[in-house]
C-alpha positions in Angstrom: 99.8 144.0 97.6 103.4 143.3 98.3 104.8 140.9 100.9 106.4 142.8 103.7 109.9 141.8 103.5 110.8 144.4 106.2 108.6 143.1 109.1 111.7 141.7 111.0 113.6 145.1 110.8 111.1 148.1 110.8 112.5 151.4 109.5 113.3 154.0 112.2 110.8 156.9 111.7 113.5 159.5 111.4 115.5 157.4 108.8 112.8 156.1 106.8 112.4 158.9 104.1 116.2 159.5 103.9 117.2 155.9 103.5 114.4 155.0 100.7 115.3 158.4 98.9 119.0 157.4 99.1 118.3 153.7 98.0 116.2 155.2 95.1 118.5 157.8 94.0 121.8 156.0 94.3 120.7 152.5 92.8 122.9 151.5 89.9 119.7 150.3 88.0 117.6 152.6 86.0 114.5 153.3 88.2 111.2 155.5 87.6 107.9 155.6 89.1 104.9 156.2 86.7 101.6 157.3 87.4 98.5 154.9 86.6 98.1 156.9 83.2 101.9 156.5 82.5 103.4 159.9 83.2 106.9 159.9 85.0 106.6 161.0 88.6 110.0 160.3 89.9 113.4 159.2 88.3 116.8 158.3 89.8 120.2 159.5 89.0 121.3 156.3 87.0 118.3 156.8 84.5 119.4 160.4 84.1 123.1 159.7 83.7 122.6 156.8 81.3 120.1 158.7 79.0 121.9 162.2 79.2 118.9 163.9 80.1 118.0 166.2 83.2 115.4 166.0 85.6 113.0 168.6 83.7 113.3 166.5 80.4 111.9 163.5 82.2 109.7 164.2 85.1 106.0 164.9 84.1 106.6 163.4 80.5 104.8 160.3 79.3 106.9 157.4 79.6 106.3 156.3 76.0 107.1 159.7 74.7 110.7 160.3 76.5 113.2 161.7 74.0 115.3 158.4 74.0 112.6 156.4 72.2 113.0 156.0 68.5 110.0 156.6 66.3 109.5 153.0 65.8 110.4 151.6 69.1 108.5 153.2 71.8 106.9 150.5 74.0 103.3 151.6 73.7 101.9 147.9 73.8 104.1 146.9 76.8 102.9 149.9 78.9 99.4 149.1 78.0 99.7 145.5 79.1 101.2 146.7 82.3 98.4 149.1 83.0 96.0 146.1 82.6 97.8 144.5 85.4 100.5 142.3 83.7 104.4 142.7 84.6 106.1 143.1 81.3 109.9 142.9 80.4 111.3 144.2 77.1 114.7 145.4 75.7 115.3 148.9 74.2 118.1 151.2 73.2 118.6 154.2 75.5 121.4 156.7 74.4 123.5 154.0 72.6 123.0 151.5 75.6 121.0 148.2 75.3 118.7 148.2 78.4 116.4 145.5 79.7 113.3 147.2 81.2 110.9 145.6 83.6 107.6 147.5 84.3 105.6 146.4 87.3 102.0 147.4 88.1 101.6 148.4 91.9 97.9 148.1 93.4 97.0 149.8 96.7 94.1 147.3 96.8 92.8 144.7 94.4 91.5 146.3 91.2 93.0 149.8 92.0 96.1 150.7 90.1 98.3 152.7 92.4 101.5 153.3 90.2 103.7 151.7 87.6 107.3 150.9 88.7 109.9 150.8 85.8 113.3 149.6 86.4 116.1 148.8 83.7 119.5 147.0 83.6 122.4 147.8 81.1 122.8 144.6 79.4 125.4 146.0 76.8 128.3 144.0 78.3 126.2 140.8 78.4 125.5 141.2 74.6 128.9 142.1 73.7 130.2 138.8 75.5 127.5 136.9 73.6 128.5 138.3 70.3 132.3 137.6 71.0 131.3 134.1 71.9 129.5 133.7 68.6 132.4 135.4 66.8 134.9 133.0 68.3 132.9 129.9 67.6 132.3 131.1 64.1 136.1 131.6 63.7 136.8 128.2 65.5 134.3 126.6 62.9 135.8 128.1 59.9 139.2 127.1 60.9 138.1 123.5 61.6 136.2 123.5 58.2 139.0 124.9 56.3 142.2 123.2 57.4 143.1 119.6 57.1 144.9 119.3 60.5 143.8 116.6 62.5 142.7 118.1 66.0 142.3 115.9 69.2 141.7 116.7 72.9 142.7 113.8 75.2 142.5 113.2 78.8 145.5 112.4 80.9 145.1 108.6 80.0 145.0 109.3 76.3 141.5 108.7 75.8 139.7 111.1 73.2 137.5 113.7 74.4 137.2 115.6 71.0 138.0 114.9 67.4 137.8 117.5 64.6 135.9 116.5 61.5 139.0 116.4 59.4 139.7 112.9 60.9 137.0 111.7 58.5 137.5 114.2 55.8 141.4 113.6 55.5 141.8 110.0 56.7 138.3 108.7 55.8 138.3 106.9 59.3 135.0 106.3 60.7 136.2 104.3 63.8 137.3 107.5 65.8 134.9 108.1 68.6 135.2 110.0 72.0 136.3 107.7 74.8 138.4 105.7 72.4 142.2 105.2 73.3 144.2 107.1 70.8 147.1 104.9 70.9 145.1 101.9 69.4 145.2 103.3 65.7 148.9 104.0 65.9 151.3 101.4 64.1 152.6 98.8 66.4 156.0 99.7 65.9 155.3 103.3 66.7 152.8 102.6 69.6 155.0 102.4 72.7 157.3 105.2 71.8 154.3 107.5 71.3 152.7 106.4 74.6 156.0 107.1 76.2 156.2 110.4 74.7 152.6 111.3 75.7 153.4 110.1 79.4 156.3 112.6 79.6 154.2 115.5 78.0 151.6 114.8 80.8 154.3 114.6 83.7 156.3 117.5 82.6 153.5 119.8 81.3 155.5 120.5 78.1 154.4 119.7 74.6 156.2 117.7 72.0 156.4 117.2 68.3 156.4 113.7 67.0 156.1 111.6 63.7 154.4 108.2 63.6 152.4 105.8 61.4 148.6 105.8 61.6 146.7 102.4 60.8 143.6 103.0 58.8 140.6 100.5 58.8 141.5 99.2 55.4 144.9 98.2 56.6 146.7 101.2 54.9 149.3 103.4 56.6 149.4 107.1 56.7 152.4 109.2 58.1 151.3 111.8 60.8 153.2 114.8 62.1 151.8 115.9 65.5 152.4 118.7 67.9 151.1 118.1 71.4 150.2 120.9 73.9 148.8 120.8 77.5 146.0 122.6 79.2 146.3 123.2 82.9 143.4 123.1 85.4 142.8 125.7 88.2 145.3 124.0 90.4 148.0 124.0 87.9 147.8 120.3 87.0 147.7 119.1 83.4 144.1 118.2 82.6 143.9 118.0 78.9 146.4 117.3 76.1 145.7 119.1 72.7 147.1 117.2 69.8 147.2 118.8 66.4 148.3 116.4 63.5 148.9 116.5 59.9 148.8 114.0 57.1 152.4 114.2 55.9 152.3 110.9 53.7 152.6 113.0 50.6 155.3 114.9 52.1 157.4 112.0 53.2 157.1 110.4 49.6 158.2 113.7 48.3 161.2 114.0 50.5 162.3 110.6 49.3 161.9 111.7 45.7 162.9 115.4 45.6 164.4 116.1 49.2 161.9 118.7 49.6 160.7 120.2 53.0 157.3 121.9 52.9 156.9 124.5 55.8 153.5 125.9 56.6 152.0 128.9 58.8 149.1 132.0 60.4 146.6 134.7 63.6 144.0 137.1 65.6 143.9 140.1 67.6 142.3 141.7 70.6 140.3 144.8 70.6 140.1 146.7 73.6 138.2 150.0 74.5 138.7 152.4 77.3 141.8 153.5 78.9 144.4 150.7 78.3 148.3 150.8 78.9 151.0 148.4 78.3 153.8 149.0 81.0 157.2 147.3 80.8 159.9 147.9 83.6 157.5 150.6 85.2 157.8 152.6 81.8 154.9 153.4 79.5 155.3 151.6 76.1 151.9 151.8 74.6 148.5 153.6 75.5 145.1 154.1 73.7 143.4 157.3 73.1 141.2 156.9 76.3 144.5 157.3 78.3 145.5 160.3 76.2 142.2 161.9 76.9 142.4 161.1 80.5 145.7 162.6 81.3 145.9 165.3 78.6 149.2 164.3 77.0 149.7 163.2 73.4 151.0 159.5 72.7 154.4 160.8 71.4 154.9 162.7 74.7 154.2 159.7 76.8 156.1 156.6 75.0 158.8 155.4 77.1 158.0 157.7 80.1 158.3 156.4 83.6 154.7 155.8 85.3 156.0 157.8 88.1 155.6 161.0 86.2 151.7 160.5 86.3 151.5 160.2 90.1 151.0 163.2 92.5 153.9 162.1 94.6 156.6 159.3 95.0 154.8 158.0 98.0 151.7 157.6 95.9 153.8 155.9 93.2 155.3 153.4 95.7 151.9 152.6 97.4 150.3 152.0 94.0 153.2 149.8 92.9 152.8 147.6 95.9 148.9 147.5 95.5 148.9 146.5 91.8 152.1 144.2 91.5 152.8 140.9 93.0 156.3 140.0 94.1 157.2 138.6 90.6 156.4 141.9 88.9 153.0 140.8 87.4 150.0 142.8 87.6 147.2 141.9 90.0 143.7 141.0 88.6 141.8 142.7 91.5 140.7 146.2 91.0 142.4 148.9 92.9 141.7 152.7 93.4 144.8 154.6 92.4 145.1 158.6 92.0 146.9 160.0 89.1 147.9 163.6 88.1 146.7 165.1 84.8 148.8 167.6 82.5 147.1 170.5 84.2 148.1 169.2 87.6 144.6 168.0 88.6 144.7 164.8 90.7 141.9 162.3 89.8 140.9 158.7 91.1 140.8 155.7 88.8 139.8 152.2 89.2 142.7 149.9 87.9 142.8 146.4 86.7 145.7 144.6 85.4 147.1 141.3 83.8 150.5 140.1 82.8 151.3 140.3 79.2 152.5 136.8 79.4 152.1 135.1 82.9 155.0 132.8 82.2 157.4 135.7 81.1 157.2 138.5 83.6 159.9 140.5 81.9 157.4 141.3 79.0 155.4 143.6 81.3 151.8 144.1 82.0 148.5 145.5 80.5 146.3 147.8 82.7 142.8 148.9 82.3 141.7 152.1 83.9 138.4 153.8 84.6 137.9 157.6 85.9 135.9 157.3 89.0 136.1 161.1 89.8 132.1 161.3 89.4 131.5 158.2 91.9 133.9 159.9 94.5 132.1 163.2 94.1 128.8 161.3 94.6 129.9 160.0 97.8 130.9 163.5 99.0 127.8 164.9 97.8 125.9 162.4 99.9 127.8 163.5 102.9 127.2 167.0 102.1 123.4 166.6 101.6 123.3 164.7 105.1 125.0 167.7 106.8 122.6 170.1 105.0 119.5 168.0 106.0 120.7 167.9 109.6 121.2 171.8 109.5 117.9 172.4 108.0 116.1 170.0 110.5 117.6 172.2 113.4 116.8 175.5 111.8 113.2 174.1 111.6 113.1 173.0 115.1 114.4 176.5 116.2 111.4 178.3 113.9 109.0 175.9 115.5 110.0 176.9 119.2 109.9 180.6 118.1 106.6 180.2 116.4 104.6 178.5 119.3 101.6 180.7 118.7 101.2 179.1 115.1 101.3 175.5 116.9 97.7 174.6 115.9 98.4 175.5 112.2 101.9 174.0 112.4 100.4 170.4 113.8 97.8 170.5 110.9 100.6 171.1 108.4 102.7 168.5 110.0 100.0 165.9 109.8 99.6 166.9 106.1 103.4 166.7 105.7 103.5 163.3 107.6 100.6 162.0 105.4 102.7 163.0 102.2 105.8 161.6 103.8 104.0 158.3 104.3 102.8 158.2 100.8 106.2 159.1 99.7 107.7 156.4 101.9 105.4 153.9 100.6 106.1 155.0 97.0 110.0 154.6 97.6 109.3 151.4 99.6 107.5 150.0 96.5 110.6 150.9 94.5 113.0 149.4 96.8 110.9 146.1 97.2 110.3 145.7 93.4 113.8 147.1 92.3 115.6 144.9 89.9 118.8 145.2 92.2 119.4 143.8 95.6 119.4 146.5 98.4 120.8 145.5 101.8 121.9 147.6 104.9 124.9 145.9 106.8 125.5 147.1 110.5 127.8 145.1 112.8 128.1 141.5 111.6 124.5 141.2 110.4 122.2 142.7 107.7 119.6 145.2 109.1 117.6 145.5 106.0 117.1 143.4 102.7 114.7 144.0 99.9 113.0 141.2 98.1 115.6 141.0 95.3 118.4 140.7 97.8 116.7 137.7 99.7 116.2 136.1 96.2 119.8 136.5 95.4 121.0 135.2 98.8 118.7 132.3 98.5 117.8 132.1 102.1 114.9 132.9 104.3 114.6 136.5 105.5 114.7 135.7 109.1 117.9 133.6 108.8 119.4 136.5 106.8 118.8 139.0 109.6 120.0 136.6 112.4 123.1 135.1 110.9 126.2 137.0 110.3 126.3 137.9 106.6 130.0 136.6 106.2 128.6 133.1 106.6 126.6 133.4 103.2 129.8 134.4 101.5 132.3 132.1 99.7 135.3 131.3 102.0 137.8 132.5 99.3 136.0 135.8 99.1 135.5 136.5 102.9 138.7 138.3 103.7 138.2 140.8 100.8 134.4 141.5 101.9 135.5 141.9 105.5 138.4 144.3 104.8 136.3 146.6 102.5 133.4 146.5 105.0 135.8 147.6 107.9 137.7 150.3 105.8 134.3 151.7 104.4 133.0 152.2 107.9 136.2 153.9 109.0 135.8 156.4 106.2 138.7 155.1 104.0 138.5 155.0 100.1 137.7 151.5 99.1 136.9 149.9 95.8 133.5 150.3 94.9 132.7 147.9 92.2 133.9 144.2 92.5 132.4 140.8 92.5 132.0 137.9 95.0 130.3 134.5 95.4 127.4 133.8 97.8 126.6 130.3 98.8 122.7 129.6 98.6 120.7 127.4 101.0 120.2 125.1 97.9 123.9 124.6 97.4 124.1 126.9 94.4 126.9 129.3 94.0 126.1 132.6 92.4 128.4 135.7 91.5 127.2 139.0 92.8 128.5 142.5 91.9 128.5 145.0 94.9 128.7 148.7 95.2 128.3 150.3 98.5 128.1 153.6 100.2 128.5 154.4 103.9 125.4 155.8 105.8 124.0 156.0 109.2 121.4 153.6 110.3 119.6 154.3 113.6 122.4 156.8 114.3 125.2 154.1 113.9 127.6 153.6 111.1 126.4 151.3 108.4 126.6 150.6 104.7 124.0 150.7 102.0 124.9 148.0 99.3 123.6 147.4 96.0 123.9 143.8 94.7 123.3 142.5 91.0 123.5 138.9 89.9 126.4 138.7 87.4 126.7 135.0 87.4 125.6 134.6 83.6 128.4 137.3 82.8 131.1 135.6 84.6 130.1 132.2 83.2 130.1 133.6 79.9 133.6 135.3 80.7 134.8 131.7 81.6 133.4 130.4 78.5 135.0 133.0 76.3 138.3 132.5 77.9 138.0 128.9 77.5 137.1 129.4 73.8 140.0 131.8 73.3 142.5 129.2 75.0 141.3 126.5 72.8 141.4 128.7 69.5 144.9 130.0 70.3 146.3 126.6 71.0 145.1 125.5 67.4 146.2 128.7 65.8 149.5 128.9 67.3 150.5 125.1 67.0 148.9 124.4 63.4 151.2 122.9 61.0 149.8 125.2 58.4 150.9 128.8 57.8 148.0 131.0 59.0 147.1 134.6 59.4 144.4 137.0 60.4 144.1 140.3 58.4 141.8 143.2 58.5 139.6 144.1 55.3 142.5 146.3 54.1 144.9 143.4 54.1 146.9 144.6 57.2 148.1 141.7 59.3 146.3 141.5 62.8 148.2 138.3 63.8 150.2 135.5 62.2 151.4 132.1 63.6 154.9 130.9 63.9 154.7 128.7 60.9 153.8 131.8 58.6 156.7 134.0 60.0 159.1 131.1 59.8 158.5 130.3 56.1 158.8 134.0 55.1 161.9 134.5 57.2 160.3 137.0 59.6 159.8 137.1 63.4 156.1 137.0 64.3 156.3 140.6 65.7 157.8 142.0 62.4 154.3 141.6 60.9 152.9 144.4 62.7 151.7 147.2 60.4 152.6 145.1 57.4 150.0 144.2 54.7 149.6 141.1 52.6 150.7 143.3 49.5 154.1 144.0 51.2 155.0 140.3 50.9 153.4 139.7 47.6 155.6 139.6 44.5 155.3 142.9 42.4 153.9 140.9 39.4 151.4 139.2 41.6 149.9 142.4 43.3 147.3 143.3 40.7 145.9 140.0 40.6 145.9 139.8 44.5 144.2 143.3 44.7 141.5 141.9 42.3 140.8 138.9 44.3 140.7 140.9 47.5 138.2 143.3 45.9 135.9 140.2 44.6 136.2 139.0 48.4 135.1 142.5 49.9 132.2 142.7 47.2 131.0 139.4 48.2 131.3 138.2 44.6 132.8 135.1 46.0 132.7 133.4 49.3 136.5 132.4 49.3 139.3 132.7 47.0 142.3 130.4 46.5 145.3 130.9 44.0 148.9 130.0 43.4 151.2 133.2 43.8 154.7 134.2 44.8 155.6 135.8 48.2 158.9 137.6 49.0 160.9 136.3 51.9 162.6 138.7 54.1 165.9 138.2 52.4 164.3 139.0 49.1 164.1 135.4 47.9 160.9 134.2 46.0 158.7 131.5 47.6 155.7 130.0 45.6 152.5 129.3 47.8 149.0 127.8 47.4 147.2 130.2 49.5 143.4 130.2 50.4 141.6 133.3 52.1 138.2 133.1 53.8 136.3 136.2 55.1 134.9 136.6 58.8 131.5 138.3 59.0 130.2 140.2 62.0 126.4 139.8 63.1 125.6 142.6 60.5 127.1 140.6 57.6 130.1 143.1 57.3 133.5 141.5 56.7 135.6 142.4 59.7 138.7 140.2 59.0 140.0 137.5 56.9 141.6 134.2 57.7 144.4 133.2 55.3 146.6 129.9 55.1 149.1 128.8 52.7 151.2 125.8 51.6 154.6 126.2 50.1 154.9 124.9 46.5 158.4 126.2 45.4 159.6 122.7 45.0 156.7 121.7 42.9 156.9 124.7 40.7 160.5 124.1 40.3 159.8 120.5 39.3 157.1 121.7 36.7 159.7 124.3 35.2 162.2 121.4 34.7 159.6 119.3 33.0 158.6 122.1 30.7 162.2 122.7 29.8 162.6 118.9 29.1 159.5 118.9 27.0 160.8 122.0 25.0 164.1 120.1 24.5 162.4 117.0 23.5 160.2 119.0 20.9 163.4 120.8 19.6 164.9 117.3 19.1 161.8 116.0 17.4 162.0 119.1 15.1 165.7 118.6 14.4 164.9 114.9 13.5 162.2 116.0 11.2 164.4 118.6 9.5 167.1 116.0 9.0 164.7 113.5 7.5 163.4 116.1 5.0 166.9 117.4 4.3 168.3 114.1 3.6 165.4 112.8 1.5 165.7 116.0 -0.6 169.5 116.3 -0.9 169.9 112.7 -1.8 167.1 112.8 -4.3 168.7 115.0 -6.8 172.3 113.1 -7.0 170.6 109.9 -7.0 168.3 110.9 -9.8 171.3 112.2 -11.7 173.2 108.8 -11.1 170.1 106.8 -12.1 169.5 108.6 -15.3 173.0 108.7 -16.4 173.4 104.8 -15.6 170.4 104.1 -17.8 171.9 106.2 -20.7 175.0 104.3 -20.5 173.1 101.0 -20.2 170.8 101.4 -23.4 172.7 103.8 -25.5 176.5 103.4 -24.7 177.2 102.0 -28.3 175.5 104.9 -29.8 177.2 107.6 -27.8 180.5 109.4 -28.7 183.5 109.2 -26.3 182.9 112.7 -25.5 179.4 112.1 -24.7 180.2 108.9 -22.4 182.8 111.1 -20.7 180.3 113.8 -19.9 177.9 111.2 -18.5 180.7 109.6 -16.2 181.7 113.0 -15.1 178.0 113.9 -14.1 177.9 110.6 -12.2 181.2 111.4 -10.4 179.8 114.9 -9.5 176.7 113.4 -8.0 178.6 110.9 -6.0 181.0 113.7 -4.7 178.0 115.7 -3.8 176.5 112.7 -2.0 179.9 112.1 -0.3 180.2 115.9 0.8 176.6 115.5 2.4 177.4 112.4 4.1 180.5 113.8 5.4 178.7 116.8 6.8 176.1 114.5 8.5 178.9 112.4 10.0 180.8 115.6 11.2 177.6 117.2 12.7 177.0 113.8 14.3 180.4 113.8 16.0 179.9 117.4 17.1 176.5 116.7 18.8 178.2 113.6 20.5 181.1 115.7 21.6 183.6 113.3 19.6 184.8 115.8 17.0 188.5 115.1 16.6 191.0 118.1 17.1 194.7 117.6 16.2 196.3 121.0 16.0 199.9 121.4 14.2 201.9 124.3 13.0 200.4 125.5 9.9 201.3 128.4 7.2 197.9 130.2 7.0 199.1 132.1 3.9 200.0 128.9 1.9 196.9 127.0 3.2 194.4 129.9 2.3 196.2 130.5 -1.1 195.8 126.7 -1.9 192.1 126.8 -0.8 191.5 129.8 -2.9 193.0 128.1 -6.1 190.8 125.0 -5.4 187.7 126.9 -5.2 188.3 129.1 -8.3 187.4 125.9 -10.3 183.9 126.1 -9.1 183.3 129.7 -10.1 180.6 130.8 -12.9 181.5 133.0 -15.7 180.2 136.0 -13.8 182.0 135.3 -10.5 185.6 136.1 -9.6 187.6 135.2 -6.3 190.3 137.4 -5.0 192.8 136.2 -2.2 194.7 139.0 -0.4 197.2 138.2 2.4 199.6 140.3 4.3 203.2 139.3 4.4 204.8 137.9 7.5 202.1 135.7 9.0 203.7 133.3 11.1 202.7 129.5 11.5 199.7 129.1 13.8 198.7 125.9 15.6 195.6 124.5 13.8 194.0 121.6 12.5 194.2 121.6 8.8 191.3 119.2 8.3 188.9 121.5 10.5 190.3 124.7 8.9 189.2 123.2 5.4 185.8 122.8 7.0 185.6 126.4 8.1 186.7 128.2 5.0 185.7 125.6 2.6 182.1 126.0 3.8 182.4 129.9 3.9 183.8 130.0 0.4 181.2 127.5 -0.9 178.4 129.6 0.6 179.7 132.6 -1.0 179.8 131.1 -4.3 176.4 129.3 -3.9 174.6 132.5 -2.8 176.0 134.9 -5.3 173.9 133.6 -8.2 174.2 137.1 -9.9 177.9 136.9 -9.9 180.2 139.6 -8.4 183.5 139.6 -6.4 184.2 137.3 -3.5 186.9 138.5 -1.2 188.9 136.1 0.7 191.6 138.0 2.9 194.2 137.0 5.8 195.5 139.5 8.2 198.0 138.7 11.0 198.4 140.5 14.4 200.7 139.8 17.3 198.1 137.6 19.0 195.4 136.8 16.5 195.0 135.8 12.9 191.9 137.4 11.0 190.4 135.7 8.0 187.5 137.3 6.2 185.1 136.0 3.4 182.9 138.4 1.7 180.6 138.3 -1.1 178.0 140.4 -3.0 175.2 137.9 -2.9 171.8 137.7 -1.6 172.4 138.6 1.9 171.0 137.2 5.3 167.9 138.7 6.7 168.2 140.3 10.1 165.8 138.0 11.8 167.7 134.9 10.7 171.3 136.1 11.9 170.5 135.1 15.4 169.9 131.5 14.5 172.5 131.3 11.7 174.6 128.7 13.5 171.9 126.4 14.6 171.7 122.9 13.1 169.6 122.6 9.9 168.6 126.3 10.0 168.5 128.1 6.7 167.5 131.8 5.9 164.2 132.5 4.6 165.4 134.0 1.4 167.2 131.0 -0.1 164.5 130.1 -2.3 165.4 127.1 -4.4 169.1 127.1 -3.6 170.0 123.7 -2.4 171.6 123.4 1.0 171.5 121.2 4.2 171.6 123.9 7.0 174.7 121.9 8.5 177.6 124.0 7.1 177.6 126.8 9.2 176.9 124.7 12.5 180.0 122.6 11.7 181.9 125.9 11.1 180.9 127.4 14.4 181.8 124.2 16.4 185.2 124.1 14.5 186.1 127.6 15.3 185.0 127.0 19.0 187.7 124.0 19.1 190.4 126.4 17.9 189.5 128.7 20.8 188.5 131.5 18.2 185.5 133.7 17.2 183.3 134.1 14.1 181.2 137.0 13.3 178.8 138.1 10.6 177.6 141.3 9.3 174.9 141.1 6.2 172.2 143.0 4.7 169.5 141.5 2.2 170.8 142.2 -1.4 174.1 143.8 -0.3 176.1 140.7 0.5 177.4 139.1 3.6 180.9 139.1 5.4 182.1 136.4 7.8 185.0 137.2 10.0 187.0 134.5 11.8 189.6 135.2 14.4 192.0 132.5 15.4 194.8 132.6 18.3 198.2 132.6 17.1 199.4 130.6 19.9 197.7 128.2 22.1 197.9 127.4 25.9 197.6 123.5 26.2 
């Protein structure tokens, strides 16, 4: 049996059936009445609307065999338990909606099951909010675990309320606990300055960036860079200060050594469904597909168009503007009913809610969410039409009864049967109303005339008090004006917002959020409203928690000293923070539509795509690499980047969080070190070559001198004068060779030290070259010949005769030395107006092509010289001597065909 919650306000006999039927049909909850064996006897409109079925597809069907159940989730066991007398509750999918069902057994008398009442609530919104909260917390946890920022939340006095785990991970400091004054760990010389800055932040409500020294428990000091931001309470007062710090000790040391500045950067995005508009200066700048479908225009046709174009008239536009905007041009959060016009001219009603894009900057415009409520308005009109139709039918029936008085007896019997059925129907609908999972109340005048059990539970007061006390006293004072105005206008027949929330004050002091929808009806022939109430406290608390979580996350994300970004699985940026944009030379808004590959250096893209693929295939849980990014101006920046995926509740990657540290200066230092090592290696190789060359080149003449000296020492008296002269000549030749070698070493030493002496004086090249040719003819073998050719009329040129002797002496010596098979050596002089050209050509072994590029390097010798002696110094000396004259030297050669050196000297010099 059920408690009689209507005892203080009995139903008027003429209105009972109509009221109960209206309450059942227009309840926002899914409602069904089942027979004791589980067959559907009645179903309301909300059930048909949500499931997409019609009356015939549901009524008369077994509840557990309805089309919306999947093969594996029909509630057979739950219904069986209910038939056994147990009230059951379970969740199930109905036409893509998550619904919480409550099935209650109804007993006419103990032990006799009369019916089953099944009610349901769409809990998709609550599930979505819970999912969003879990996702936000997961992102927050990932960021807290993967960044080294020191995050603290302080109260107005500077006491710690929250510390990130990075305090222990980065600083290794175990002393930091909530409730501790944050100033205690600051270096004494910085403490009062930071305390004063903190006080200014609290008083002004504006954040500040500061650097200070932090004292660790072991007495060591770390440099910290921090950014403080404030969190306001509902009254606009500063309640919390968020301080995000970073250990910049290494950076400070690097700045002193290399004068580097390391900049760091990152973001997230919102996903909105339904009809959403972004309006600035009363013009439409962005809309989603829901709005396009709603009004019948394409996105391209509507961008930049005035919102007035979508209103039926200018008066409607002005009225809507007054309703949905405040004096500063910000959108109001309260829902409003606004009429718009479709492309085909049809006018339709919408429920509009809005929010400013940035509450502090009204000029950035507003975001609006809209719901088409045409069906709701039509339903209200249908109720009025049915009332009129019912009245007409009753009048017709009365006339028929008067005309058919002779059938009165039969009619009375029929009426008794009808009244019995009506009482049974009333009882059935009364059970539905009493056990509905939604509060039902009839308001007339200042008080409630009817309230079901659920309504009594929601208000939290005795039924007698509810009936005798004006209902406005149960409502929170801040919500009373809205409730009273909507109630007055609804009774007057005006169009009023039909779904909104308000707070009730229960007798136990608890505050609960209720959502109301209402229709105007007649109660005892007087105007009244039928109200449907649902408890949405958990949803509102979840929304508040979600808002707080988003505020905390965005405070960390946007003020992090690390470059951070959020991208979709294809690498397209969803959001970046200021540090990310600033390091790459962009504005934050410029990253819209860009991908991570757009800023990646072309040479790095294959590797980046490969790493991205490994993340998406879940081969790795995160990735980190050093790579090059391209700034907006095209310059290259080296970064150390880490990427971590974010998974949804199905385990699918829905986004990726990335962060990087700029390492351009470190890379530049590494390159300088590498070049220095290569230079050192080259010097070591030169030293080894020099030692090897000198030991080899000095050994032969020394051996000659030693052997000749021994011959003279032991056999001088036995040798003829000619033999002794020959031995002395060989000693002289060996000494001359050593002297020449030492001279080359000394010259190359002066060249390397930049101390080679250059003393130009007027010189007759014809005479100089001719004398040099005669000098070297004495060194020719029997198969070699030296030809000198010179044009007449060569003027004197400014030159250093000693250096010219090094140049052409080395070239002639090499031509003779590397022509072992003989042949002609051509030595020629040609003069032009501004240049003198001297060539030395031989028919010797030639120079391989691969050696020609390094021909003038110190100690380098061609690979085909074999056993021919040489130091590898001569051509290096030649090149430096030519450079001192401001001239050039070139070579053409082929292996086995000979070599030609061409020296060009300027005829005049500019001192």
